C-alpha positions as CSV (number, residue, x, y, z in Angstrom):
1,M,-22.8,15.2,32.1
2,T,-23.0,18.9,30.9
3,H,-26.0,20.3,29.0
4,H,-23.8,20.6,25.9
5,W,-23.2,16.9,25.7
6,E,-26.9,16.2,26.3
7,A,-27.8,18.6,23.5
8,L,-25.4,16.8,21.2
9,G,-27.0,13.5,22.1
10,W,-30.5,14.6,21.4
11,T,-29.3,16.1,18.1
12,L,-27.9,12.7,17.1
13,I,-31.2,11.0,18.0
14,H,-33.3,13.5,16.1
15,F,-30.9,13.3,13.1
16,C,-31.9,9.6,12.6
17,W,-35.5,10.5,11.6
18,Q,-34.5,13.8,10.0
19,A,-32.0,12.2,7.6
20,A,-34.5,9.5,6.7
21,A,-37.1,12.1,5.9
22,I,-34.6,14.1,3.8
23,A,-33.6,10.9,2.0
24,L,-37.2,10.1,1.2
25,V,-37.9,13.6,-0.2
26,Y,-34.7,13.4,-2.2
27,K,-35.6,10.0,-3.7
28,L,-39.1,11.3,-4.8
29,A,-37.5,14.5,-6.3
30,D,-34.8,12.5,-8.0
31,L,-37.4,10.3,-9.6
32,A,-39.4,13.3,-10.8
33,M,-36.1,14.7,-12.3
34,A,-35.1,11.5,-14.0
35,K,-35.0,13.1,-17.4
36,S,-33.5,16.4,-16.3
37,R,-29.9,17.5,-16.9
38,T,-27.2,15.8,-14.9
39,N,-26.1,19.1,-13.3
40,A,-29.6,19.6,-11.9
41,R,-29.6,16.1,-10.4
42,Y,-26.1,16.8,-9.0
43,L,-27.4,20.0,-7.3
44,L,-30.4,18.1,-5.9
45,A,-28.1,15.6,-4.3
46,L,-25.8,18.3,-3.0
47,V,-28.8,20.3,-1.5
48,A,-30.0,17.1,0.2
49,L,-26.6,16.4,1.8
50,L,-26.3,20.0,2.9
51,S,-29.8,19.9,4.3
52,M,-28.8,17.1,6.6
53,L,-26.0,19.2,7.9
54,G,-28.3,22.2,8.3
55,A,-30.9,20.1,10.1
56,S,-28.4,18.9,12.6
57,I,-27.0,22.4,13.2
58,G,-30.6,23.8,13.7
59,T,-31.5,21.0,16.1
60,L,-28.3,21.6,18.1
61,A,-29.1,25.3,18.3
62,Y,-32.7,24.5,19.4
63,E,-31.5,22.2,22.1
64,E,-29.1,24.8,23.4
65,A,-31.8,27.5,23.3
66,L,-34.2,25.2,25.1
67,H,-31.7,24.7,27.9
68,R,-31.1,28.5,28.3
69,Q,-34.9,29.0,28.4
70,T,-35.3,26.4,31.0
71,T,-32.5,27.9,33.1
72,F,-34.0,31.3,32.9
73,A,-37.4,30.0,33.9
74,S,-35.9,28.2,36.9
75,H,-34.1,31.4,38.1
76,G,-36.8,33.8,37.2
77,G,-38.5,33.9,40.6
78,S,-37.7,36.0,43.6
79,A,-34.2,36.3,45.0
80,A,-35.2,34.4,48.1
81,T,-35.9,31.3,46.1
82,P,-33.2,28.7,46.9
83,T,-31.0,27.5,44.1
84,V,-32.2,24.2,42.7
85,Q,-30.5,21.7,40.5
86,I,-31.5,21.9,36.8
87,I,-33.1,18.7,35.7
88,P,-32.4,18.1,32.0
89,R,-35.4,18.9,29.7
90,P,-37.9,19.5,32.6
91,L,-40.6,21.1,30.5
92,A,-40.7,18.1,28.2
93,V,-40.7,15.6,31.0
94,I,-43.4,17.4,33.0
95,D,-45.8,17.4,30.0
96,M,-45.3,13.7,29.3
97,P,-47.2,10.8,31.0
98,A,-45.3,8.7,33.5
99,G,-44.1,6.0,31.1
100,P,-42.5,8.3,28.4
101,R,-41.2,10.6,31.2
102,Q,-39.3,7.7,32.7
103,T,-38.0,6.8,29.3
104,V,-36.7,10.4,28.7
105,Q,-35.0,10.4,32.1
106,F,-33.5,6.9,31.3
107,L,-32.1,8.3,28.0
108,S,-30.7,11.4,29.6
109,S,-29.0,9.6,32.5
110,D,-28.1,6.2,31.2
111,V,-28.0,6.1,27.4
112,M,-26.8,9.5,26.4
113,P,-23.2,9.2,27.7
114,Y,-22.7,6.0,25.8
115,L,-24.3,7.5,22.7
116,D,-21.9,10.5,22.8
117,A,-18.9,8.3,23.4
118,F,-19.8,6.1,20.4
119,W,-20.2,9.1,18.2
120,L,-16.9,10.6,19.3
121,V,-15.0,7.3,18.7
122,G,-16.6,7.0,15.2
123,V,-15.7,10.5,14.3
124,L,-12.2,10.1,15.5
125,C,-11.6,6.9,13.5
126,L,-13.0,8.3,10.3
127,S,-11.0,11.6,10.9
128,L,-7.8,9.5,11.2
129,R,-8.7,7.8,8.0
130,T,-9.3,11.1,6.2
131,I,-6.0,12.5,7.5
132,G,-4.2,9.4,6.4
133,G,-5.6,9.8,2.9
134,W,-4.7,13.5,2.8
135,W,-1.1,12.6,3.9
136,L,-0.8,10.0,1.1
137,I,-2.0,12.5,-1.5
138,R,0.4,15.1,-0.1
139,R,3.2,12.6,-0.2
140,L,2.3,11.7,-3.8
141,R,2.3,15.3,-4.8
142,H,5.7,16.1,-3.4
143,S,7.3,12.8,-4.4
144,A,9.5,12.4,-7.5
145,L,7.1,13.0,-10.4
146,Q,8.1,13.2,-14.1
147,K,7.3,16.2,-16.1
148,A,4.7,15.8,-18.9
149,P,5.8,16.2,-22.5
150,H,5.9,19.7,-23.7
151,T,3.3,19.1,-26.4
152,L,0.9,17.6,-23.9
153,R,1.2,20.6,-21.6
154,I,0.6,22.9,-24.5
155,G,-2.6,21.0,-25.3
156,L,-3.6,21.2,-21.6
157,D,-3.2,25.0,-21.6
158,R,-5.3,25.3,-24.8
159,I,-8.1,23.3,-23.3
160,R,-7.8,25.2,-20.0
161,L,-8.3,28.5,-21.8
162,Q,-11.2,27.2,-23.9
163,M,-12.9,26.1,-20.6
164,G,-12.4,29.5,-19.1
165,I,-10.0,28.5,-16.3
166,P,-7.8,31.5,-15.6
167,R,-5.3,29.9,-13.1
168,F,-2.4,27.7,-13.9
169,V,-2.8,24.0,-13.8
170,D,0.2,21.8,-13.5
171,L,0.5,18.4,-15.2
172,R,2.8,15.6,-14.0
173,L,3.3,11.9,-14.7
174,S,3.5,9.2,-12.1
175,N,4.1,5.5,-12.1
176,R,2.4,5.0,-8.7
177,I,-1.2,5.6,-9.8
178,A,-3.4,3.5,-12.1
179,G,-5.7,6.3,-13.3
180,P,-5.9,10.1,-13.8
181,L,-6.1,12.1,-10.6
182,T,-6.8,15.8,-9.7
183,V,-5.7,17.3,-6.4
184,G,-5.5,20.7,-4.9
185,V,-7.9,23.7,-4.6
186,I,-5.6,26.7,-4.8
187,R,-2.8,25.1,-6.8
188,P,-4.5,22.3,-8.8
189,L,-2.4,19.4,-10.1
190,I,-3.4,16.8,-12.6
191,L,-1.6,13.4,-12.3
192,L,-1.5,11.0,-15.2
193,P,-0.2,7.4,-15.1
194,I,2.7,6.9,-17.4
195,T,0.9,4.1,-19.1
196,A,-1.7,6.6,-20.4
197,L,0.9,7.9,-22.9
198,T,1.4,4.5,-24.4
199,S,-2.2,3.4,-24.4
200,L,-4.1,6.5,-25.5
201,S,-4.1,8.5,-28.7
202,P,-3.6,12.3,-28.7
203,E,-7.3,12.8,-29.1
204,Q,-8.1,10.5,-26.2
205,L,-5.4,12.2,-24.0
206,E,-7.0,15.6,-24.7
207,V,-10.5,14.5,-23.7
208,V,-9.2,12.8,-20.5
209,L,-7.5,16.0,-19.6
210,A,-10.7,17.9,-20.3
211,H,-12.5,15.6,-17.8
212,E,-9.9,16.5,-15.1
213,L,-10.1,20.2,-16.0
214,A,-13.9,20.0,-15.6
215,H,-13.3,18.9,-11.9
216,I,-11.1,21.9,-11.4
217,R,-13.6,24.4,-13.0
218,R,-16.4,23.0,-10.9
219,A,-14.3,23.2,-7.7
220,D,-15.1,19.5,-7.1
221,Y,-12.1,19.0,-4.8
222,F,-13.5,21.6,-2.3
223,W,-17.0,20.0,-2.4
224,N,-15.5,16.6,-2.0
225,I,-13.7,17.8,1.2
226,L,-17.0,19.2,2.6
227,Q,-18.7,15.9,1.6
228,T,-16.1,13.9,3.4
229,M,-16.6,16.0,6.6
230,I,-20.4,15.4,6.5
231,E,-19.7,11.6,6.0
232,T,-17.4,11.7,9.0
233,L,-19.9,13.6,11.3
234,F,-22.9,11.4,10.4
235,F,-21.2,8.1,9.7
236,F,-23.8,6.1,11.6
237,H,-26.7,6.9,9.2
238,P,-27.0,4.9,6.0
239,A,-28.9,7.7,4.2
240,V,-25.9,9.9,4.4
241,W,-23.7,7.3,2.6
242,W,-26.5,6.6,0.1
243,I,-26.9,10.3,-0.9
244,S,-23.2,10.8,-0.9
245,R,-22.7,7.9,-3.3
246,H,-25.3,9.4,-5.7
247,L,-23.6,12.8,-5.4
248,R,-20.2,11.3,-6.5
249,D,-21.9,9.5,-9.4
250,Q,-23.6,12.6,-10.6
251,R,-20.4,14.6,-10.3
252,E,-18.5,12.2,-12.6
253,L,-21.4,12.3,-15.1
254,C,-21.3,16.1,-15.1
255,C,-17.6,16.1,-15.9
256,D,-18.2,13.5,-18.6
257,D,-20.7,15.9,-20.3
258,I,-18.1,18.7,-20.2
259,A,-15.4,16.4,-21.6
260,V,-17.6,15.2,-24.4
261,Q,-18.3,18.8,-25.5
262,T,-14.5,19.2,-26.2
263,C,-14.2,16.3,-28.6
264,H,-15.8,15.8,-32.0
265,D,-16.7,12.2,-31.5
266,P,-18.0,10.8,-28.2
267,A,-16.6,7.4,-29.1
268,V,-13.1,8.8,-28.6
269,Y,-13.9,9.5,-24.9
270,A,-15.7,6.1,-24.5
271,T,-12.7,4.3,-25.9
272,A,-10.4,6.3,-23.6
273,L,-12.3,5.2,-20.5
274,L,-12.2,1.6,-21.6
275,R,-8.5,1.6,-22.3
276,L,-7.7,3.3,-19.0
277,E,-9.7,0.6,-17.2
278,E,-7.8,-2.1,-19.1
279,E,-4.5,-0.6,-18.3
280,R,-5.5,-0.3,-14.6
281,K,-6.5,-3.9,-14.5
282,L,-3.3,-5.0,-16.2
283,H,-1.2,-2.9,-13.8
284,L,-3.0,-4.3,-10.8
285,H,-2.7,-7.9,-12.1
286,L,1.0,-7.7,-12.6
287,A,1.5,-6.0,-9.2
288,M,-0.9,-8.5,-7.5
289,A,-2.7,-5.7,-5.8
290,L,-6.3,-5.5,-4.8
291,D,-9.2,-4.4,-7.1
292,G,-9.8,-0.7,-7.6
293,N,-12.8,1.4,-6.6
294,Q,-14.5,1.6,-9.9
295,S,-17.0,-1.1,-10.6
296,R,-17.7,-2.7,-14.0
297,V,-21.3,-1.6,-13.8
298,S,-20.5,2.1,-13.3
299,L,-18.0,2.0,-16.2
300,R,-20.4,0.4,-18.5
301,A,-23.2,2.8,-17.6
302,R,-20.9,5.8,-18.3
303,I,-19.8,4.4,-21.7
304,L,-23.4,3.8,-22.7
305,R,-24.4,7.2,-21.7
306,I,-21.5,8.9,-23.5
307,L,-22.3,7.0,-26.7
308,G,-25.9,8.1,-26.5
309,D,-27.5,4.7,-25.9
310,P,-30.5,4.4,-23.7
311,E,-29.2,4.5,-20.1
312,E,-30.2,1.6,-17.8
313,S,-32.4,3.6,-15.4
314,P,-33.1,2.2,-12.0
315,R,-36.5,0.7,-11.3
316,D,-39.1,3.2,-10.4
317,L,-40.2,3.4,-6.9
318,K,-43.3,1.2,-6.7
319,P,-46.3,2.2,-4.6
320,L,-45.7,-0.7,-2.3
321,S,-42.1,0.2,-1.6
322,L,-43.1,3.9,-1.2
323,A,-45.8,3.0,1.4
324,G,-43.2,0.8,3.1
325,M,-40.7,3.6,3.4
326,I,-43.3,6.0,4.8
327,A,-44.6,3.4,7.3
328,A,-41.1,2.6,8.5
329,L,-40.4,6.3,9.0
330,V,-43.7,6.8,11.0
331,L,-43.0,3.7,13.1
332,F,-39.6,5.0,13.9
333,I,-40.7,8.4,15.0
334,C,-43.9,7.7,16.9
335,P,-42.9,4.9,19.4
336,L,-39.4,6.1,20.0
337,P,-39.7,6.5,23.8
338,Q,-41.3,3.1,24.2
339,V,-38.5,1.5,22.1
340,F,-35.8,2.9,24.3
341,A,-37.8,2.0,27.4
342,S,-37.8,-1.6,26.2
343,F,-34.0,-1.7,26.7
344,K,-34.5,-2.7,30.3
345,A,-36.0,-6.0,29.3
346,A,-32.9,-6.9,27.3
347,P,-30.8,-8.7,29.9
348,K,-33.0,-11.8,29.9
349,V,-33.0,-12.1,26.2
350,S,-29.2,-11.5,26.1
351,A,-28.7,-14.3,28.6
352,S,-30.6,-16.8,26.5
353,I,-28.7,-15.8,23.4
354,V,-25.4,-16.2,25.2
355,H,-26.4,-19.6,26.4
356,A,-27.4,-20.7,22.9
357,V,-24.2,-19.3,21.4
358,R,-22.0,-21.1,24.0
359,H,-23.8,-24.4,23.3
360,A,-23.3,-24.0,19.5
361,A,-19.7,-23.2,20.0
362,Q,-19.2,-26.4,22.0
363,I,-20.7,-28.4,19.2
364,K,-18.6,-26.6,16.6
365,H,-15.3,-27.1,18.3
366,V,-15.7,-30.9,18.9
367,Q,-12.4,-32.3,17.4
368,P,-13.0,-35.1,14.8
369,A,-11.1,-38.3,14.8
370,P,-7.7,-38.4,13.0
371,R,-8.0,-38.9,9.2
372,A,-6.1,-42.2,9.3
373,A,-8.4,-43.5,11.9
374,A,-11.4,-42.4,9.8
375,V,-10.3,-44.7,7.1
376,S,-9.3,-47.8,9.1
377,T,-11.7,-47.8,12.0
378,P,-15.3,-46.6,12.4
379,V,-15.9,-43.4,14.3
380,A,-17.4,-43.8,17.7
381,K,-20.9,-42.3,18.1
382,P,-21.2,-39.4,20.6
383,E,-23.0,-39.9,23.9
384,P,-26.7,-38.8,23.9
385,A,-26.1,-36.6,26.9
386,A,-23.2,-34.6,25.3
387,T,-25.0,-33.9,22.0
388,P,-28.7,-33.2,21.3
389,S,-30.5,-35.8,19.3
390,H,-31.2,-33.3,16.4
391,A,-27.6,-32.1,16.1
392,I,-26.3,-34.8,13.8
393,S,-28.7,-36.6,11.4
394,S,-28.1,-39.9,9.5
395,D,-27.8,-37.9,6.3
396,D,-24.9,-35.9,7.8
397,A,-23.2,-39.1,8.9
398,D,-23.5,-40.6,5.4
399,Q,-22.0,-37.4,3.9
400,S,-19.1,-37.5,6.4
401,A,-18.4,-41.0,5.4
402,D,-18.4,-40.1,1.7
403,V,-16.1,-37.1,2.1
404,S,-13.4,-39.1,3.9
405,P,-11.6,-40.5,0.9
406,T,-11.6,-37.1,-0.9
407,S,-10.2,-35.4,2.2
408,H,-7.5,-38.0,2.3
409,G,-6.6,-37.2,-1.4
410,K,-6.5,-33.5,-0.6
411,A,-4.2,-34.2,2.3
412,D,-1.8,-36.1,0.0
413,Y,-1.7,-33.1,-2.3
414,I,-1.1,-30.7,0.5
415,D,1.6,-32.9,2.0
416,Q,3.3,-33.1,-1.4
417,M,3.2,-29.3,-1.9
418,K,4.5,-28.8,1.7
419,A,7.3,-31.2,1.0
420,A,8.1,-29.1,-2.1
421,G,8.5,-26.0,0.1
422,Y,5.0,-24.4,-0.3
423,D,3.5,-24.0,3.2
424,V,0.6,-21.7,2.4
425,D,-3.0,-21.2,3.4
426,L,-5.9,-23.4,2.2
427,D,-7.1,-20.9,-0.4
428,K,-3.7,-21.0,-2.1
429,Y,-3.7,-24.8,-2.2
430,V,-7.2,-24.8,-3.8
431,A,-6.1,-22.2,-6.4
432,M,-3.0,-24.3,-7.2
433,K,-5.0,-27.5,-7.5
434,V,-7.5,-25.8,-9.8
435,Q,-4.8,-24.6,-12.1
436,G,-3.2,-28.1,-12.2
437,I,0.0,-27.1,-10.4
438,T,2.0,-30.1,-9.3
439,P,5.2,-30.5,-7.2
440,E,6.9,-31.5,-10.4
441,Y,5.9,-28.3,-12.2
442,A,7.1,-26.2,-9.2
443,A,10.4,-28.0,-9.2
444,A,10.9,-27.6,-13.0
445,M,10.2,-23.9,-12.8
446,A,12.7,-23.5,-9.9
447,K,15.3,-25.2,-12.0
448,A,14.6,-22.9,-15.0
449,G,16.9,-20.2,-13.6
450,V,14.5,-17.8,-12.1
451,G,14.8,-18.9,-8.5
452,K,12.1,-20.5,-6.4
453,P,8.7,-19.1,-7.5
454,S,6.1,-18.2,-4.9
455,A,2.7,-19.7,-4.9
456,D,1.3,-16.6,-6.5
457,N,3.9,-16.7,-9.2
458,L,3.1,-20.4,-9.9
459,I,-0.6,-19.6,-10.2
460,A,0.1,-16.6,-12.6
461,M,2.5,-18.6,-14.7
462,K,0.2,-21.5,-15.0
463,V,-2.7,-19.3,-16.0
464,Q,-0.6,-17.7,-18.8
465,G,0.8,-21.1,-19.9
466,I,4.4,-20.4,-19.0
467,T,6.5,-23.5,-19.2
468,P,10.2,-24.2,-18.4
469,D,10.8,-24.5,-22.1
470,Y,9.6,-21.0,-22.7
471,I,11.9,-19.6,-20.0
472,S,14.8,-21.6,-21.4
473,Q,14.1,-20.3,-24.9
474,M,14.0,-16.7,-23.7
475,H,17.2,-17.3,-21.7
476,A,18.8,-18.6,-24.9
477,A,17.7,-15.4,-26.7
478,G,19.5,-13.4,-24.0
479,Y,16.7,-12.3,-21.8
480,D,17.3,-12.9,-18.1
481,A,14.4,-11.3,-16.4
482,D,12.3,-11.7,-13.3
483,L,9.1,-13.7,-13.2
484,N,6.8,-10.7,-13.5
485,K,8.5,-9.8,-16.8
486,Y,8.2,-13.3,-18.1
487,I,4.5,-13.2,-17.3
488,A,4.1,-9.9,-19.0
489,M,5.9,-11.1,-22.1
490,K,3.8,-14.2,-22.3
491,V,0.6,-12.2,-21.9
492,Q,1.6,-10.1,-24.9
493,G,2.6,-13.1,-27.0
494,I,6.3,-12.3,-27.2
495,T,8.4,-15.2,-28.5
496,P,12.1,-15.7,-29.0
497,E,11.5,-15.4,-32.8
498,Y,9.9,-12.0,-32.4
499,A,12.7,-10.8,-30.1
500,D,15.3,-12.0,-32.6
501,A,13.5,-10.3,-35.5
502,M,13.4,-7.0,-33.7
503,A,17.1,-7.3,-32.8
504,K,17.9,-7.5,-36.5
505,A,15.9,-4.3,-37.3
506,G,19.1,-2.3,-36.9
507,F,18.6,-0.6,-33.5
508,G,20.5,-3.1,-31.3
509,K,19.1,-5.6,-28.9
510,P,15.7,-4.5,-27.4
511,S,15.2,-4.7,-23.7
512,V,12.3,-6.6,-22.1
513,D,10.4,-3.3,-21.6
514,D,11.0,-2.4,-25.2
515,L,9.7,-5.7,-26.4
516,I,6.5,-5.4,-24.2
517,A,5.8,-1.8,-25.3
518,M,6.4,-2.7,-29.0
519,K,4.2,-5.7,-28.8
520,V,1.4,-3.7,-27.1
521,Q,1.5,-1.1,-29.8
522,G,1.8,-3.6,-32.7
523,V,5.4,-2.6,-33.8
524,T,6.8,-5.2,-36.2
525,P,10.0,-5.5,-38.2
526,D,8.0,-4.9,-41.4
527,Y,6.7,-1.6,-39.9
528,A,10.3,-0.5,-39.1
529,A,11.5,-1.4,-42.6
530,K,8.7,0.4,-44.2
531,L,9.5,3.6,-42.3
532,R,13.1,3.5,-43.4
533,A,12.2,2.7,-47.0
534,D,10.1,5.9,-47.1
535,G,12.9,8.0,-45.8
536,I,11.6,8.5,-42.3
537,E,14.5,8.8,-39.8
538,V,14.3,6.2,-37.0
539,S,17.1,6.0,-34.6
540,S,15.9,3.8,-31.7
541,F,13.1,1.5,-30.5
542,H,11.7,4.5,-28.6
543,D,11.1,6.3,-31.9
544,L,9.4,3.3,-33.4
545,I,7.0,3.1,-30.4
546,S,6.3,6.8,-30.4
547,Y,5.6,6.8,-34.2
548,R,3.2,3.9,-33.7
549,I,1.4,5.5,-30.8
550,F,0.9,8.8,-32.6
551,N,0.3,7.2,-36.0
552,V,3.3,8.6,-37.8
553,S,2.9,6.6,-41.0
554,P,4.6,6.8,-44.4
555,E,1.2,8.0,-45.8
556,F,1.3,10.9,-43.4
557,V,4.8,11.9,-44.4
558,A,4.0,11.6,-48.1
559,G,0.9,13.8,-47.6
560,M,3.0,16.4,-45.8
561,K,5.5,16.4,-48.6
562,E,2.7,16.9,-51.2
563,A,1.5,19.8,-49.1
564,G,4.9,21.5,-49.4
565,F,6.5,20.4,-46.1
566,S,9.4,18.1,-46.6
567,S,12.4,17.1,-44.5
568,I,10.5,17.3,-41.2
569,P,12.6,16.2,-38.2
570,P,11.3,13.2,-36.3
571,K,10.4,15.2,-33.1
572,K,8.4,17.6,-35.3
573,L,6.5,14.8,-36.9
574,L,5.4,13.6,-33.4
575,S,4.5,17.2,-32.4
576,L,2.4,17.6,-35.5
577,R,0.5,14.4,-34.9
578,V,0.0,15.2,-31.2
579,Q,-1.6,18.5,-32.2
580,G,-3.8,16.8,-34.9
581,V,-2.2,18.3,-38.0
582,T,-3.3,16.6,-41.1
583,P,-2.0,16.9,-44.7
584,E,-5.3,18.5,-45.7
585,F,-4.9,21.2,-43.0
586,A,-1.3,21.7,-44.1
587,K,-2.3,22.1,-47.8
588,S,-5.0,24.6,-47.0
589,T,-2.6,26.6,-44.8
590,K,0.1,26.6,-47.4
591,A,-2.4,27.9,-50.0
592,Q,-3.2,30.9,-47.8
593,F,0.2,31.5,-46.3
594,P,2.9,30.4,-48.7
595,E,5.7,31.2,-46.2
596,A,4.2,29.0,-43.5
597,T,6.6,26.6,-41.7
598,V,6.1,23.5,-39.6
599,D,6.2,25.6,-36.4
600,D,3.4,27.8,-37.9
601,L,1.2,24.8,-38.4
602,E,1.7,23.7,-34.9
603,Q,0.9,27.1,-33.5
604,M,-2.3,27.4,-35.6
605,R,-3.5,24.1,-34.2
606,I,-2.6,25.0,-30.6
607,F,-4.5,28.3,-30.7
608,N,-7.4,26.9,-32.8
609,I,-6.9,29.3,-35.7
610,N,-9.4,28.0,-38.2
611,A,-11.0,29.3,-41.4
612,D,-13.8,31.1,-39.4
613,F,-11.3,32.9,-37.3
614,I,-9.2,34.0,-40.3
615,A,-12.4,35.2,-42.1
616,S,-13.4,37.2,-39.0
617,A,-9.9,38.8,-38.9
618,K,-10.2,39.8,-42.6
619,R,-13.7,41.2,-42.1
620,H,-12.5,43.5,-39.3
621,G,-9.7,44.8,-41.5
622,F,-6.6,43.1,-40.0
623,T,-4.8,42.9,-43.3
624,P,-2.3,41.9,-44.5
625,L,-2.6,38.8,-42.4
626,T,0.3,36.6,-41.1
627,I,0.2,33.6,-38.9
628,Q,2.0,35.5,-36.1
629,K,-0.6,38.3,-36.3
630,L,-3.4,35.7,-36.1
631,V,-1.8,34.1,-33.0
632,K,-1.5,37.5,-31.3
633,L,-5.2,38.2,-32.1
634,R,-6.2,34.9,-30.6
635,I,-4.2,35.4,-27.5
636,S,-5.5,39.0,-27.0
637,G,-9.2,37.8,-27.3
638,I,-10.2,40.8,-29.4
639,L,-12.2,38.8,-31.9
640,D,-13.7,36.4,-29.4
641,D,-16.5,38.7,-28.4
642,N,-17.4,39.4,-32.0
643,E,-17.6,35.7,-32.7
644,Q,-19.9,35.2,-29.7
645,D,-22.1,38.1,-30.8
646,K,-22.3,36.6,-34.3
647,E,-23.3,33.2,-33.0
648,S,-26.0,34.7,-30.7
649,N,-27.5,36.7,-33.6
């Protein structure tokens, strides 16, 4: 074993108490900074994590320097001195009493190789996991992604410039993710789920993009990579994972603060978080996937914090728990050699434990009598020599006798479901029994024209109240879909009557996806008729859904006509609503610029040309003013410094 590996082993041993001490100091400092800004608490957690890395690097350097010093002292005599073998850590061993000295030699010769091997295996496994995650992200980035709508990308660029991010940020849509995602350091990319466009309003989309841009401005992707490396190197210490979790929580809260600053109402951002969580759960439910990483508690805490409600702060560190942490740290540091020396006494204890485990396993694997025999004939008592007298009590025997009829009933249900073609595990049988699924129900659903449903399909359909009559009615209405689509339609309350009414709206027969999207957004035949009656051009179900999402209402069109903007094309109506143009804004703009067009209104909202900016341009002599001149002034940034000086004064 070389001295490099020995130095690494001692570094890992010392890191155990070093990381515990750093975690204790961090906890005390975090409690003292409980009312400080989130960014300060984030920096504290980051410094604590980097301090762990620095402590390990310093310890490794010290161990290497100690070896070089020892080697120099061993060869520092006369040339005639014969070459001797370098005993690891000789100075430390010589200064110790006999007991601890034997313990150190035991650690260096016996324990250290296994400790280094364990560390290497752990680092290798976590590195493979990290590389796999990086490969999945890279594959997601280079897979077939949809381009974001033009208006949404314009809004992203506007927020990016407001936040002072000079580099280009790409925005794409994906149907393979359940929530917003930011990747890349040099070429950042923001990924949005397609469902976000149908579930969020334009204001909510902008504040969600502001949150992701905050990650880019703070270089969180880089710090997350460094954080992952530290977690990989020191995977064995719970304090590393504890501080790392706090660091990630504070990072999200910092980005929440930045995102809230970009919107006028914090409730908009809180609602966006809630809707994204609902869409994520719906997506995972229909896909029958596992639960996500975000917990309900963390989401609730973030929403309460955004809305300004008193945040549920963790319990203060009580004196008793503080004393316990310090005592545990001292007990770990002081008797460390004696603890390792006690390893030699372990074989006798291990032998006794193995004997007890084997004895318990023999009792556990005793096969019971067949069920039929349990009902008709009494069970023979075990021999006293084979089973201890305390292993089975009279209460246990009575309980076993009471359970037999119930077990027989369960066996009948399982046999019936197996006969119906459902050979699944016990958990699925329990779930089907709880939902009241019978072989008759399974056979009726199989005859409904959707093929034989799986056990998961049966459970989902029973939970949503889907019956063979419902599927037959939807079949009669002309909708031959798969089981997941029927479940989604039932969840949204889509009936054959609703589908028939939408088919008579004049846009042809809607597809299953159109029905689900319209029902989610609250599109009704009355809404379509009202749009047409007010002269709003609607050519497809997609237009209806888009109008409903961005709140293109007859009142909005009437207000724009009153402001002097009539005959607006449908796509322009959507663009105006995405940019937040209101009839009041259009009326005030028309009063100042009589020649203003719909495109001018859109540009003024994109570049944030408001009354204060117009007044500043007039004050500096930029007259006569036109909207195009104002746009050029905003892009050039000439008046931005003057506005900042005015605010500071």
